[in-house]
PyMOL commands that place a pseudoatom at each C-alpha (Angstrom):
pseudoatom trace, name=CA, resn=MET, resi=1, chain=A, elem=C, hetatm=0, pos=[58.332, 34.326, -27.000]
pseudoatom trace, name=CA, resn=ALA, resi=2, chain=A, elem=C, hetatm=0, pos=[57.506, 30.843, -25.776]
pseudoatom trace, name=CA, resn=GLN, resi=3, chain=A, elem=C, hetatm=0, pos=[57.486, 32.089, -22.177]
pseudoatom trace, name=CA, resn=ASP, resi=4, chain=A, elem=C, hetatm=0, pos=[55.449, 35.219, -22.915]
pseudoatom trace, name=CA, resn=ILE, resi=5, chain=A, elem=C, hetatm=0, pos=[52.265, 33.320, -23.767]
pseudoatom trace, name=CA, resn=VAL, resi=6, chain=A, elem=C, hetatm=0, pos=[51.531, 29.944, -22.206]
pseudoatom trace, name=CA, resn=PHE, resi=7, chain=A, elem=C, hetatm=0, pos=[48.741, 27.661, -23.434]
pseudoatom trace, name=CA, resn=ASN, resi=8, chain=A, elem=C, hetatm=0, pos=[47.233, 24.958, -21.231]
pseudoatom trace, name=CA, resn=LYS, resi=9, chain=A, elem=C, hetatm=0, pos=[47.417, 22.716, -24.334]
pseudoatom trace, name=CA, resn=THR, resi=10, chain=A, elem=C, hetatm=0, pos=[48.185, 23.090, -28.028]
pseudoatom trace, name=CA, resn=VAL, resi=11, chain=A, elem=C, hetatm=0, pos=[46.622, 19.784, -29.145]
pseudoatom trace, name=CA, resn=TYR, resi=12, chain=A, elem=C, hetatm=0, pos=[42.982, 19.056, -28.304]
pseudoatom trace, name=CA, resn=ASP, resi=13, chain=A, elem=C, hetatm=0, pos=[41.572, 15.559, -28.844]
pseudoatom trace, name=CA, resn=LEU, resi=14, chain=A, elem=C, hetatm=0, pos=[37.791, 15.680, -29.231]
pseudoatom trace, name=CA, resn=GLY, resi=15, chain=A, elem=C, hetatm=0, pos=[37.583, 11.898, -29.185]
pseudoatom trace, name=CA, resn=THR, resi=16, chain=A, elem=C, hetatm=0, pos=[34.794, 10.210, -31.148]
pseudoatom trace, name=CA, resn=VAL, resi=17, chain=A, elem=C, hetatm=0, pos=[31.804, 12.236, -32.317]
pseudoatom trace, name=CA, resn=SER, resi=18, chain=A, elem=C, hetatm=0, pos=[28.902, 11.315, -34.561]
pseudoatom trace, name=CA, resn=GLU, resi=19, chain=A, elem=C, hetatm=0, pos=[28.613, 12.709, -38.067]
pseudoatom trace, name=CA, resn=ASP, resi=20, chain=A, elem=C, hetatm=0, pos=[25.058, 13.677, -37.095]
pseudoatom trace, name=CA, resn=ALA, resi=21, chain=A, elem=C, hetatm=0, pos=[26.114, 15.504, -33.919]
pseudoatom trace, name=CA, resn=ASP, resi=22, chain=A, elem=C, hetatm=0, pos=[26.050, 19.266, -33.437]
pseudoatom trace, name=CA, resn=PRO, resi=23, chain=A, elem=C, hetatm=0, pos=[29.365, 21.089, -33.892]
pseudoatom trace, name=CA, resn=VAL, resi=24, chain=A, elem=C, hetatm=0, pos=[31.795, 20.372, -31.038]
pseudoatom trace, name=CA, resn=THR, resi=25, chain=A, elem=C, hetatm=0, pos=[34.068, 22.865, -29.311]
pseudoatom trace, name=CA, resn=ALA, resi=26, chain=A, elem=C, hetatm=0, pos=[37.713, 22.665, -28.245]
pseudoatom trace, name=CA, resn=THR, resi=27, chain=A, elem=C, hetatm=0, pos=[38.660, 25.353, -25.718]
pseudoatom trace, name=CA, resn=TYR, resi=28, chain=A, elem=C, hetatm=0, pos=[42.272, 26.476, -25.330]
pseudoatom trace, name=CA, resn=ILE, resi=29, chain=A, elem=C, hetatm=0, pos=[43.275, 28.634, -22.361]
pseudoatom trace, name=CA, resn=PHE, resi=30, chain=A, elem=C, hetatm=0, pos=[46.302, 30.913, -22.566]
pseudoatom trace, name=CA, resn=THR, resi=31, chain=A, elem=C, hetatm=0, pos=[48.026, 33.021, -19.910]
pseudoatom trace, name=CA, resn=ASN, resi=32, chain=A, elem=C, hetatm=0, pos=[49.614, 36.401, -20.569]
pseudoatom trace, name=CA, resn=LYS, resi=33, chain=A, elem=C, hetatm=0, pos=[53.109, 36.183, -19.057]
pseudoatom trace, name=CA, resn=THR, resi=34, chain=A, elem=C, hetatm=0, pos=[54.212, 39.550, -20.435]
pseudoatom trace, name=CA, resn=LYS, resi=35, chain=A, elem=C, hetatm=0, pos=[54.224, 42.855, -18.547]
pseudoatom trace, name=CA, resn=ALA, resi=36, chain=A, elem=C, hetatm=0, pos=[51.697, 44.539, -20.843]
pseudoatom trace, name=CA, resn=PRO, resi=37, chain=A, elem=C, hetatm=0, pos=[48.134, 43.858, -22.018]
pseudoatom trace, name=CA, resn=LEU, resi=38, chain=A, elem=C, hetatm=0, pos=[47.967, 41.287, -24.818]
pseudoatom trace, name=CA, resn=ALA, resi=39, chain=A, elem=C, hetatm=0, pos=[45.251, 40.715, -27.423]
pseudoatom trace, name=CA, resn=VAL, resi=40, chain=A, elem=C, hetatm=0, pos=[44.531, 38.052, -30.006]
pseudoatom trace, name=CA, resn=ALA, resi=41, chain=A, elem=C, hetatm=0, pos=[44.899, 39.753, -33.389]
pseudoatom trace, name=CA, resn=THR, resi=42, chain=A, elem=C, hetatm=0, pos=[43.341, 37.022, -35.531]
pseudoatom trace, name=CA, resn=VAL, resi=43, chain=A, elem=C, hetatm=0, pos=[42.838, 33.268, -35.754]
pseudoatom trace, name=CA, resn=ARG, resi=44, chain=A, elem=C, hetatm=0, pos=[43.180, 31.486, -39.095]
pseudoatom trace, name=CA, resn=THR, resi=45, chain=A, elem=C, hetatm=0, pos=[41.556, 28.112, -39.708]
pseudoatom trace, name=CA, resn=THR, resi=46, chain=A, elem=C, hetatm=0, pos=[42.429, 25.691, -42.498]
pseudoatom trace, name=CA, resn=CYS, resi=47, chain=A, elem=C, hetatm=0, pos=[38.964, 24.688, -43.725]
pseudoatom trace, name=CA, resn=GLY, resi=48, chain=A, elem=C, hetatm=0, pos=[35.292, 25.543, -43.575]
pseudoatom trace, name=CA, resn=CYS, resi=49, chain=A, elem=C, hetatm=0, pos=[34.804, 22.731, -41.056]
pseudoatom trace, name=CA, resn=THR, resi=50, chain=A, elem=C, hetatm=0, pos=[36.379, 24.814, -38.279]
pseudoatom trace, name=CA, resn=THR, resi=51, chain=A, elem=C, hetatm=0, pos=[35.469, 28.249, -36.956]
pseudoatom trace, name=CA, resn=ALA, resi=52, chain=A, elem=C, hetatm=0, pos=[37.063, 30.252, -34.181]
pseudoatom trace, name=CA, resn=ASN, resi=53, chain=A, elem=C, hetatm=0, pos=[35.884, 32.673, -31.526]
pseudoatom trace, name=CA, resn=TYR, resi=54, chain=A, elem=C, hetatm=0, pos=[38.104, 34.184, -28.895]
pseudoatom trace, name=CA, resn=SER, resi=55, chain=A, elem=C, hetatm=0, pos=[38.634, 36.873, -26.288]
pseudoatom trace, name=CA, resn=LYS, resi=56, chain=A, elem=C, hetatm=0, pos=[38.491, 40.207, -28.117]
pseudoatom trace, name=CA, resn=ALA, resi=57, chain=A, elem=C, hetatm=0, pos=[39.475, 42.424, -25.198]
pseudoatom trace, name=CA, resn=PRO, resi=58, chain=A, elem=C, hetatm=0, pos=[43.158, 42.785, -24.191]
pseudoatom trace, name=CA, resn=ILE, resi=59, chain=A, elem=C, hetatm=0, pos=[44.256, 40.290, -21.543]
pseudoatom trace, name=CA, resn=LEU, resi=60, chain=A, elem=C, hetatm=0, pos=[46.065, 41.927, -18.625]
pseudoatom trace, name=CA, resn=PRO, resi=61, chain=A, elem=C, hetatm=0, pos=[49.452, 40.623, -17.413]
pseudoatom trace, name=CA, resn=GLY, resi=62, chain=A, elem=C, hetatm=0, pos=[49.034, 37.415, -15.440]
pseudoatom trace, name=CA, resn=LYS, resi=63, chain=A, elem=C, hetatm=0, pos=[45.446, 36.955, -16.608]
pseudoatom trace, name=CA, resn=GLN, resi=64, chain=A, elem=C, hetatm=0, pos=[43.958, 34.334, -18.907]
pseudoatom trace, name=CA, resn=GLY, resi=65, chain=A, elem=C, hetatm=0, pos=[42.103, 34.378, -22.178]
pseudoatom trace, name=CA, resn=SER, resi=66, chain=A, elem=C, hetatm=0, pos=[40.437, 31.661, -24.225]
pseudoatom trace, name=CA, resn=ILE, resi=67, chain=A, elem=C, hetatm=0, pos=[40.155, 30.543, -27.835]
pseudoatom trace, name=CA, resn=ASN, resi=68, chain=A, elem=C, hetatm=0, pos=[37.285, 28.278, -28.868]
pseudoatom trace, name=CA, resn=ILE, resi=69, chain=A, elem=C, hetatm=0, pos=[37.671, 26.176, -32.001]
pseudoatom trace, name=CA, resn=VAL, resi=70, chain=A, elem=C, hetatm=0, pos=[34.365, 24.749, -33.243]
pseudoatom trace, name=CA, resn=TYR, resi=71, chain=A, elem=C, hetatm=0, pos=[34.529, 21.667, -35.461]
pseudoatom trace, name=CA, resn=ASN, resi=72, chain=A, elem=C, hetatm=0, pos=[31.555, 20.675, -37.627]
pseudoatom trace, name=CA, resn=PRO, resi=73, chain=A, elem=C, hetatm=0, pos=[31.465, 16.888, -38.210]
pseudoatom trace, name=CA, resn=ALA, resi=74, chain=A, elem=C, hetatm=0, pos=[28.584, 16.867, -40.717]
pseudoatom trace, name=CA, resn=GLY, resi=75, chain=A, elem=C, hetatm=0, pos=[29.577, 15.110, -43.939]
pseudoatom trace, name=CA, resn=ARG, resi=76, chain=A, elem=C, hetatm=0, pos=[33.110, 14.425, -42.682]
pseudoatom trace, name=CA, resn=PRO, resi=77, chain=A, elem=C, hetatm=0, pos=[33.330, 10.815, -41.422]
pseudoatom trace, name=CA, resn=GLY, resi=78, chain=A, elem=C, hetatm=0, pos=[36.733, 9.450, -40.446]
pseudoatom trace, name=CA, resn=VAL, resi=79, chain=A, elem=C, hetatm=0, pos=[39.854, 10.713, -38.704]
pseudoatom trace, name=CA, resn=PHE, resi=80, chain=A, elem=C, hetatm=0, pos=[40.466, 14.462, -38.669]
pseudoatom trace, name=CA, resn=ASN, resi=81, chain=A, elem=C, hetatm=0, pos=[43.425, 16.605, -37.616]
pseudoatom trace, name=CA, resn=ARG, resi=82, chain=A, elem=C, hetatm=0, pos=[43.096, 20.336, -38.255]
pseudoatom trace, name=CA, resn=SER, resi=83, chain=A, elem=C, hetatm=0, pos=[45.541, 23.160, -37.588]
pseudoatom trace, name=CA, resn=VAL, resi=84, chain=A, elem=C, hetatm=0, pos=[44.611, 26.633, -36.395]
pseudoatom trace, name=CA, resn=THR, resi=85, chain=A, elem=C, hetatm=0, pos=[47.063, 29.532, -36.432]
pseudoatom trace, name=CA, resn=VAL, resi=86, chain=A, elem=C, hetatm=0, pos=[46.800, 32.176, -33.709]
pseudoatom trace, name=CA, resn=PHE, resi=87, chain=A, elem=C, hetatm=0, pos=[48.331, 35.630, -34.110]
pseudoatom trace, name=CA, resn=PHE, resi=88, chain=A, elem=C, hetatm=0, pos=[48.813, 37.935, -31.125]
pseudoatom trace, name=CA, resn=SER, resi=89, chain=A, elem=C, hetatm=0, pos=[49.156, 41.709, -31.344]
pseudoatom trace, name=CA, resn=GLY, resi=90, chain=A, elem=C, hetatm=0, pos=[52.762, 42.858, -31.232]
pseudoatom trace, name=CA, resn=LYS, resi=91, chain=A, elem=C, hetatm=0, pos=[54.106, 39.314, -31.733]
pseudoatom trace, name=CA, resn=GLU, resi=92, chain=A, elem=C, hetatm=0, pos=[55.746, 38.280, -34.986]
pseudoatom trace, name=CA, resn=ASN, resi=93, chain=A, elem=C, hetatm=0, pos=[55.550, 34.515, -34.548]
pseudoatom trace, name=CA, resn=PRO, resi=94, chain=A, elem=C, hetatm=0, pos=[52.134, 32.834, -34.337]
pseudoatom trace, name=CA, resn=PHE, resi=95, chain=A, elem=C, hetatm=0, pos=[51.064, 29.811, -32.327]
pseudoatom trace, name=CA, resn=VAL, resi=96, chain=A, elem=C, hetatm=0, pos=[49.754, 26.701, -34.082]
pseudoatom trace, name=CA, resn=LEU, resi=97, chain=A, elem=C, hetatm=0, pos=[46.978, 24.782, -32.333]
pseudoatom trace, name=CA, resn=GLN, resi=98, chain=A, elem=C, hetatm=0, pos=[45.641, 21.385, -33.386]
pseudoatom trace, name=CA, resn=VAL, resi=99, chain=A, elem=C, hetatm=0, pos=[42.220, 19.826, -32.982]
pseudoatom trace, name=CA, resn=LYS, resi=100, chain=A, elem=C, hetatm=0, pos=[41.797, 16.151, -33.779]
pseudoatom trace, name=CA, resn=GLY, resi=101, chain=A, elem=C, hetatm=0, pos=[39.444, 13.229, -33.340]
pseudoatom trace, name=CA, resn=TYR, resi=102, chain=A, elem=C, hetatm=0, pos=[37.314, 10.713, -35.160]
pseudoatom trace, name=CA, resn=VAL, resi=103, chain=A, elem=C, hetatm=0, pos=[33.902, 11.225, -36.762]
pseudoatom trace, name=CA, resn=ARG, resi=104, chain=A, elem=C, hetatm=0, pos=[31.750, 8.103, -36.605]
pseudoatom trace, name=CA, resn=PRO, resi=105, chain=A, elem=C, hetatm=0, pos=[29.589, 7.726, -39.745]
pseudoatom trace, name=CA, resn=GLY, resi=106, chain=A, elem=C, hetatm=0, pos=[25.998, 8.821, -39.162]
pseudoatom trace, name=CA, resn=LYS, resi=107, chain=A, elem=C, hetatm=0, pos=[22.831, 8.284, -41.150]
pseudoatom trace, name=CA, resn=PRO, resi=108, chain=A, elem=C, hetatm=0, pos=[23.390, 7.217, -44.766]
pseudoatom trace, name=CA, resn=ARG, resi=109, chain=A, elem=C, hetatm=0, pos=[23.747, 10.126, -47.193]
pseudoatom trace, name=CA, resn=LYS, resi=110, chain=A, elem=C, hetatm=0, pos=[22.006, 9.133, -50.404]
pseudoatom trace, name=CA, resn=TYR, resi=111, chain=A, elem=C, hetatm=0, pos=[23.005, 12.322, -52.214]
pseudoatom trace, name=CA, resn=ALA, resi=112, chain=A, elem=C, hetatm=0, pos=[26.507, 13.783, -52.104]
pseudoatom trace, name=CA, resn=GLY, resi=113, chain=A, elem=C, hetatm=0, pos=[26.773, 17.473, -51.281]
pseudoatom trace, name=CA, resn=TYR, resi=114, chain=A, elem=C, hetatm=0, pos=[23.843, 17.390, -48.851]
pseudoatom trace, name=CA, resn=ALA, resi=115, chain=A, elem=C, hetatm=0, pos=[25.653, 16.514, -45.639]
pseudoatom trace, name=CA, resn=TYR, resi=116, chain=A, elem=C, hetatm=0, pos=[22.857, 17.147, -43.138]
pseudoatom trace, name=CA, resn=VAL, resi=117, chain=A, elem=C, hetatm=0, pos=[19.969, 14.720, -42.573]
pseudoatom trace, name=CA, resn=LEU, resi=118, chain=A, elem=C, hetatm=0, pos=[16.626, 15.582, -40.968]
pseudoatom trace, name=CA, resn=GLY, resi=119, chain=A, elem=C, hetatm=0, pos=[14.131, 12.768, -41.442]
pseudoatom trace, name=CA, resn=LYS, resi=120, chain=A, elem=C, hetatm=0, pos=[14.041, 11.953, -45.166]
pseudoatom trace, name=CA, resn=LEU, resi=121, chain=A, elem=C, hetatm=0, pos=[15.356, 15.407, -46.055]
pseudoatom trace, name=CA, resn=GLN, resi=122, chain=A, elem=C, hetatm=0, pos=[19.009, 16.059, -46.882]
pseudoatom trace, name=CA, resn=LEU, resi=123, chain=A, elem=C, hetatm=0, pos=[20.228, 19.637, -46.510]
pseudoatom trace, name=CA, resn=ARG, resi=124, chain=A, elem=C, hetatm=0, pos=[23.312, 21.608, -47.527]
pseudoatom trace, name=CA, resn=THR, resi=125, chain=A, elem=C, hetatm=0, pos=[23.331, 23.181, -44.051]
pseudoatom trace, name=CA, resn=THR, resi=126, chain=A, elem=C, hetatm=0, pos=[21.100, 23.531, -41.006]
pseudoatom trace, name=CA, resn=LEU, resi=127, chain=A, elem=C, hetatm=0, pos=[22.558, 26.858, -39.838]
pseudoatom trace, name=CA, resn=VAL, resi=128, chain=A, elem=C, hetatm=0, pos=[21.514, 30.184, -41.340]
pseudoatom trace, name=CA, resn=ARG, resi=129, chain=A, elem=C, hetatm=0, pos=[23.399, 33.375, -40.496]
pseudoatom trace, name=CA, resn=PHE, resi=130, chain=A, elem=C, hetatm=0, pos=[21.836, 36.804, -40.931]
pseudoatom trace, name=CA, resn=HIS, resi=131, chain=A, elem=C, hetatm=0, pos=[24.222, 39.745, -40.894]
pseudoatom trace, name=CA, resn=PRO, resi=132, chain=A, elem=C, hetatm=0, pos=[23.164, 43.131, -39.490]
pseudoatom trace, name=CA, resn=MET, resi=133, chain=A, elem=C, hetatm=0, pos=[20.535, 44.732, -41.677]
pseudoatom trace, name=CA, resn=LYS, resi=134, chain=A, elem=C, hetatm=0, pos=[21.482, 47.558, -43.973]
pseudoatom trace, name=CA, resn=LEU, resi=135, chain=A, elem=C, hetatm=0, pos=[20.152, 50.998, -43.078]
pseudoatom trace, name=CA, resn=GLY, resi=136, chain=A, elem=C, hetatm=0, pos=[16.513, 51.274, -44.083]
pseudoatom trace, name=CA, resn=THR, resi=137, chain=A, elem=C, hetatm=0, pos=[16.073, 47.512, -44.485]
pseudoatom trace, name=CA, resn=GLN, resi=138, chain=A, elem=C, hetatm=0, pos=[13.433, 45.655, -42.492]
pseudoatom trace, name=CA, resn=MET, resi=139, chain=A, elem=C, hetatm=0, pos=[13.581, 42.243, -44.155]
pseudoatom trace, name=CA, resn=GLN, resi=140, chain=A, elem=C, hetatm=0, pos=[16.222, 39.667, -45.079]
pseudoatom trace, name=CA, resn=LYS, resi=141, chain=A, elem=C, hetatm=0, pos=[15.951, 36.283, -46.762]
pseudoatom trace, name=CA, resn=SER, resi=142, chain=A, elem=C, hetatm=0, pos=[18.269, 33.290, -46.876]
pseudoatom trace, name=CA, resn=ASN, resi=143, chain=A, elem=C, hetatm=0, pos=[17.905, 29.953, -48.661]
pseudoatom trace, name=CA, resn=VAL, resi=144, chain=A, elem=C, hetatm=0, pos=[18.877, 26.410, -47.675]
pseudoatom trace, name=CA, resn=MET, resi=145, chain=A, elem=C, hetatm=0, pos=[19.124, 23.934, -50.558]
pseudoatom trace, name=CA, resn=VAL, resi=146, chain=A, elem=C, hetatm=0, pos=[17.525, 20.536, -49.843]
pseudoatom trace, name=CA, resn=ILE, resi=147, chain=A, elem=C, hetatm=0, pos=[16.628, 17.254, -51.541]
pseudoatom trace, name=CA, resn=ASN, resi=148, chain=A, elem=C, hetatm=0, pos=[14.066, 14.563, -50.725]
pseudoatom trace, name=CA, resn=SER, resi=149, chain=A, elem=C, hetatm=0, pos=[16.004, 11.332, -50.126]
pseudoatom trace, name=CA, resn=GLY, resi=150, chain=A, elem=C, hetatm=0, pos=[12.899, 9.276, -49.347]
pseudoatom trace, name=CA, resn=ASN, resi=151, chain=A, elem=C, hetatm=0, pos=[10.630, 7.143, -51.522]
pseudoatom trace, name=CA, resn=TYR, resi=152, chain=A, elem=C, hetatm=0, pos=[7.496, 9.274, -51.114]
pseudoatom trace, name=CA, resn=SER, resi=153, chain=A, elem=C, hetatm=0, pos=[6.491, 12.886, -51.714]
pseudoatom trace, name=CA, resn=LEU, resi=154, chain=A, elem=C, hetatm=0, pos=[7.414, 15.033, -48.732]
pseudoatom trace, name=CA, resn=GLN, resi=155, chain=A, elem=C, hetatm=0, pos=[5.722, 18.067, -47.217]
pseudoatom trace, name=CA, resn=ILE, resi=156, chain=A, elem=C, hetatm=0, pos=[7.696, 20.275, -44.834]
pseudoatom trace, name=CA, resn=ARG, resi=157, chain=A, elem=C, hetatm=0, pos=[6.036, 22.132, -41.975]
pseudoatom trace, name=CA, resn=PHE, resi=158, chain=A, elem=C, hetatm=0, pos=[7.752, 24.720, -39.802]
pseudoatom trace, name=CA, resn=LYS, resi=159, chain=A, elem=C, hetatm=0, pos=[7.522, 26.006, -36.263]
pseudoatom trace, name=CA, resn=THR, resi=160, chain=A, elem=C, hetatm=0, pos=[9.409, 29.109, -35.123]
pseudoatom trace, name=CA, resn=GLU, resi=161, chain=A, elem=C, hetatm=0, pos=[10.219, 30.261, -31.611]
pseudoatom trace, name=CA, resn=ASP, resi=162, chain=A, elem=C, hetatm=0, pos=[10.856, 33.901, -32.594]
pseudoatom trace, name=CA, resn=PRO, resi=163, chain=A, elem=C, hetatm=0, pos=[8.220, 36.044, -34.359]
pseudoatom trace, name=CA, resn=ASP, resi=164, chain=A, elem=C, hetatm=0, pos=[11.007, 37.790, -36.288]
pseudoatom trace, name=CA, resn=PHE, resi=165, chain=A, elem=C, hetatm=0, pos=[11.552, 34.612, -38.328]
pseudoatom trace, name=CA, resn=SER, resi=166, chain=A, elem=C, hetatm=0, pos=[9.404, 32.571, -40.697]
pseudoatom trace, name=CA, resn=ALA, resi=167, chain=A, elem=C, hetatm=0, pos=[10.127, 29.729, -43.118]
pseudoatom trace, name=CA, resn=VAL, resi=168, chain=A, elem=C, hetatm=0, pos=[8.535, 28.294, -46.236]
pseudoatom trace, name=CA, resn=MET, resi=169, chain=A, elem=C, hetatm=0, pos=[9.342, 25.329, -48.483]
pseudoatom trace, name=CA, resn=ILE, resi=170, chain=A, elem=C, hetatm=0, pos=[9.637, 25.865, -52.243]
pseudoatom trace, name=CA, resn=PRO, resi=171, chain=A, elem=C, hetatm=0, pos=[8.060, 23.883, -53.822]
pseudoatom trace, name=CA, resn=ALA, resi=172, chain=A, elem=C, hetatm=0, pos=[5.421, 23.074, -51.201]
pseudoatom trace, name=CA, resn=LYS, resi=173, chain=A, elem=C, hetatm=0, pos=[5.916, 19.324, -51.793]
pseudoatom trace, name=CA, resn=LEU, resi=174, chain=A, elem=C, hetatm=0, pos=[9.048, 17.508, -52.862]
pseudoatom trace, name=CA, resn=ALA, resi=175, chain=A, elem=C, hetatm=0, pos=[8.814, 14.401, -55.028]
pseudoatom trace, name=CA, resn=PRO, resi=176, chain=A, elem=C, hetatm=0, pos=[11.364, 11.618, -54.337]
pseudoatom trace, name=CA, resn=GLY, resi=177, chain=A, elem=C, hetatm=0, pos=[14.774, 12.831, -55.477]
pseudoatom trace, name=CA, resn=GLU, resi=178, chain=A, elem=C, hetatm=0, pos=[13.483, 16.362, -56.100]
pseudoatom trace, name=CA, resn=LYS, resi=179, chain=A, elem=C, hetatm=0, pos=[15.509, 19.373, -55.042]
pseudoatom trace, name=CA, resn=GLY, resi=180, chain=A, elem=C, hetatm=0, pos=[14.061, 22.467, -53.429]
pseudoatom trace, name=CA, resn=GLU, resi=181, chain=A, elem=C, hetatm=0, pos=[14.878, 25.256, -51.040]
pseudoatom trace, name=CA, resn=ILE, resi=182, chain=A, elem=C, hetatm=0, pos=[13.816, 26.370, -47.598]
pseudoatom trace, name=CA, resn=VAL, resi=183, chain=A, elem=C, hetatm=0, pos=[13.420, 30.147, -47.597]
pseudoatom trace, name=CA, resn=ILE, resi=184, chain=A, elem=C, hetatm=0, pos=[13.920, 31.675, -44.155]
pseudoatom trace, name=CA, resn=THR, resi=185, chain=A, elem=C, hetatm=0, pos=[12.806, 35.286, -43.721]
pseudoatom trace, name=CA, resn=ARG, resi=186, chain=A, elem=C, hetatm=0, pos=[13.876, 37.698, -41.000]
pseudoatom trace, name=CA, resn=ARG, resi=187, chain=A, elem=C, hetatm=0, pos=[11.735, 40.776, -40.347]
pseudoatom trace, name=CA, resn=SER, resi=188, chain=A, elem=C, hetatm=0, pos=[12.354, 43.518, -37.806]
pseudoatom trace, name=CA, resn=THR, resi=189, chain=A, elem=C, hetatm=0, pos=[11.268, 47.129, -37.356]
pseudoatom trace, name=CA, resn=GLU, resi=190, chain=A, elem=C, hetatm=0, pos=[13.351, 47.679, -34.211]
pseudoatom trace, name=CA, resn=LYS, resi=191, chain=A, elem=C, hetatm=0, pos=[16.649, 49.445, -34.884]
pseudoatom trace, name=CA, resn=GLN, resi=192, chain=A, elem=C, hetatm=0, pos=[18.452, 47.606, -32.090]
pseudoatom trace, name=CA, resn=LYS, resi=193, chain=A, elem=C, hetatm=0, pos=[17.465, 44.214, -33.522]
pseudoatom trace, name=CA, resn=GLN, resi=194, chain=A, elem=C, hetatm=0, pos=[18.249, 45.350, -37.063]
pseudoatom trace, name=CA, resn=ALA, resi=195, chain=A, elem=C, hetatm=0, pos=[21.841, 46.099, -36.002]
pseudoatom trace, name=CA, resn=GLU, resi=196, chain=A, elem=C, hetatm=0, pos=[22.357, 42.592, -34.608]
pseudoatom trace, name=CA, resn=GLN, resi=197, chain=A, elem=C, hetatm=0, pos=[23.781, 39.537, -36.310]
pseudoatom trace, name=CA, resn=ARG, resi=198, chain=A, elem=C, hetatm=0, pos=[21.273, 36.720, -35.892]
pseudoatom trace, name=CA, resn=CYS, resi=199, chain=A, elem=C, hetatm=0, pos=[21.595, 32.969, -36.411]
pseudoatom trace, name=CA, resn=VAL, resi=200, chain=A, elem=C, hetatm=0, pos=[18.972, 30.243, -36.572]
pseudoatom trace, name=CA, resn=ARG, resi=201, chain=A, elem=C, hetatm=0, pos=[19.279, 26.474, -36.922]
pseudoatom trace, name=CA, resn=LEU, resi=202, chain=A, elem=C, hetatm=0, pos=[16.838, 23.900, -38.256]
pseudoatom trace, name=CA, resn=PHE, resi=203, chain=A, elem=C, hetatm=0, pos=[15.932, 20.955, -35.999]
pseudoatom trace, name=CA, resn=GLU, resi=204, chain=A, elem=C, hetatm=0, pos=[13.726, 17.927, -36.607]
pseudoatom trace, name=CA, resn=LEU, resi=205, chain=A, elem=C, hetatm=0, pos=[10.568, 17.878, -34.475]
pseudoatom trace, name=CA, resn=SER, resi=206, chain=A, elem=C, hetatm=0, pos=[8.762, 14.910, -36.015]
pseudoatom trace, name=CA, resn=SER, resi=207, chain=A, elem=C, hetatm=0, pos=[9.007, 12.780, -39.131]
pseudoatom trace, name=CA, resn=ARG, resi=208, chain=A, elem=C, hetatm=0, pos=[6.329, 10.710, -40.836]
pseudoatom trace, name=CA, resn=GLU, resi=209, chain=A, elem=C, hetatm=0, pos=[6.191, 9.066, -44.236]
pseudoatom trace, name=CA, resn=ASN, resi=210, chain=A, elem=C, hetatm=0, pos=[4.949, 12.162, -46.057]
pseudoatom trace, name=CA, resn=VAL, resi=211, chain=A, elem=C, hetatm=0, pos=[5.397, 14.986, -43.530]
pseudoatom trace, name=CA, resn=LEU, resi=212, chain=A, elem=C, hetatm=0, pos=[8.473, 16.426, -41.841]
pseudoatom trace, name=CA, resn=GLU, resi=213, chain=A, elem=C, hetatm=0, pos=[8.105, 19.045, -39.124]
pseudoatom trace, name=CA, resn=LEU, resi=214, chain=A, elem=C, hetatm=0, pos=[11.070, 21.334, -38.478]
pseudoatom trace, name=CA, resn=LEU, resi=215, chain=A, elem=C, hetatm=0, pos=[11.824, 23.895, -35.781]
pseudoatom trace, name=CA, resn=VAL, resi=216, chain=A, elem=C, hetatm=0, pos=[13.496, 27.184, -36.679]
pseudoatom trace, name=CA, resn=LYS, resi=217, chain=A, elem=C, hetatm=0, pos=[15.425, 27.862, -33.480]
pseudoatom trace, name=CA, resn=ASN, resi=218, chain=A, elem=C, hetatm=0, pos=[17.534, 30.827, -32.396]
pseudoatom trace, name=CA, resn=GLU, resi=219, chain=A, elem=C, hetatm=0, pos=[21.225, 30.043, -31.950]
pseudoatom trace, name=CA, resn=LEU, resi=220, chain=A, elem=C, hetatm=0, pos=[24.228, 32.001, -30.739]
pseudoatom trace, name=CA, resn=CYS, resi=221, chain=A, elem=C, hetatm=0, pos=[26.327, 33.054, -33.717]
pseudoatom trace, name=CA, resn=GLN, resi=222, chain=A, elem=C, hetatm=0, pos=[29.832, 31.572, -33.448]
for i in range(1, 222): cmd.bond("trace and resi %d" % i, "trace and resi %d" % (i + 1))
show_as sticks, trace
zoom trace
């Protein structure tokens, strides 16, 4: 089987990345050396820190496909070495890929469990994924748990780049050390949009002592 599928590499070193950086991607290229079309059946990761996306369509003989492994460094300082298992259709034995590197510590995390830092706000995540809407549904909501890590009360303001999305902070102001939630709402009356999976990510626009401004930005779902 080793000659049927050839990878350009099975170990990918991402080098040094910051704990505050966006997720980083390792791309593995494979060549179909068989005489028939070949498809990736599934890719299994070993933790929530890694996600995979890959060529869904069958790869013709002699052609190449790709597998992207996305590693999220947030809240994971230090050396990492993760395994990913790739299963191909019609093949009993899987391939094991590795992604490794070093995450340089980022901004101090005052509160454990809130790995993301935007200004004086710590968040459980900055990425929100909305699955396709159920038939007859025109609205979805998703919450992001947060905590004020600063020394002053904090008000959160939002800007959105897509009219389908809006965000609100509950409560409107967070006292120092107080927990709250950002409620992001998706609304759509168009059937084509309702059938789509949509993702948005929160970004810091500006930060002052008492006010944090965030952008709710569209992002490709991985």
